[in-house]
N, C-alpha and C positions, 0 to 999 in steps of 0.2 A: 685178476679179476673177471667174470665173463663179458663183461659189454665188450670187452676187448679191449676195456678203456684201460683197467689194469695193467692186463697182458701187454698190452700195448704202449705206455705210458711215454711222453717225450720228456724233452730234457731240462732236468732240474738245478739249480745254480751249485755252482762248486765252493760255497764261499767256506773257507777253512778258518773260523775265527774262532778263536780258543780265547775269549775274553769273560767265558763262560755265560754268555748271555744266550743259553742255544738250553731246552731240558734232554733230557738223556733218553733217546728212543732205542738204545741196545738192547737186545734180548730175540726171545724167540715170541712171535706173535698170532694169535689165531683171525682170519681176517675169512668177514663174511658180509655180503652185498652182492656186489659188483660180480663174485666168482665166492665160492669157499676155498681159500689158502692157507697154508701156513708161509710164514717169512720169518727170516734171521736180519737182525738190521743191525749192522757192525757201524760206529760211529768214530771217527774222529774227531776232537773239536767241534765244529756246525754242520759239518760234510757227513752225510751217511749212504750207505750202499747196503739195500734189500736183496736177497734173495728167496726168491718165493716158489714152491712148491704149489703147484693144486691137485685137486681131487684127480684130474686123469694123469697125474705124474709129470705134470709140464713146468719145467722149471725156467721162468724169468729171472733177469738183475736187472735194476734200477740204481739210478743215484740219484740225488739230491742235497739238502741242505735245511739246513733247521733255523727259526730265528723264534726266539722267547720258546713260546708253546705253540707255535704253526711250523709248518714245515710242508716242502713239497717235494717232489720225484719224478723221475722221467725215464725213458728210456730211449734207443733210438728207430723203435718201430711205430714211434707216435703220441701224440695223447699226452695229458698231463694228468697227474694227481696231487690234487694238498687237502690238508686238513690240520686240524687240532690234535693239542695229546691232554688229556689229565690223570694224574695218576698212574693206576697201568690200564688207560683207553685210550684208542685212537677214535677217532670219526673224522670224513672228508669225503670228496668225492673225486671221481676219475670223469673227463675228457677227451673223447677222441669220434672219429669220422662216424661212428656208429650211434653217437651220444653221450649223454652225462649219465652218469649212475651213480650210485651212493652207496658206502661201506662205513664200516666199526670192525673195531680189532681188539682186543683182550691178549694182555699179556701173560704169555704160557708161564 
């Protein structure tokens, strides 16, 4: 996400909780807010991996975790992102050295 918070998010937890205590985020998401991007989320247990492509065709990968309906994710460039999922929508914030921004996403 363009504040570079989304594109530069830092480390999320790698909790691989297979007890069903987390929402399923897997799928393709259209993201708006900090930046516009298309993200594919792969999920194993409560661990997530995101691969996002921005409008300028920059690809960024993230790792994170889901706990119930909340999640966090990040990469090795600094910053953190967190949010909640409700049905086919996610909302959240990202924070980096550039500041904090809000974003939302819809399941494609």
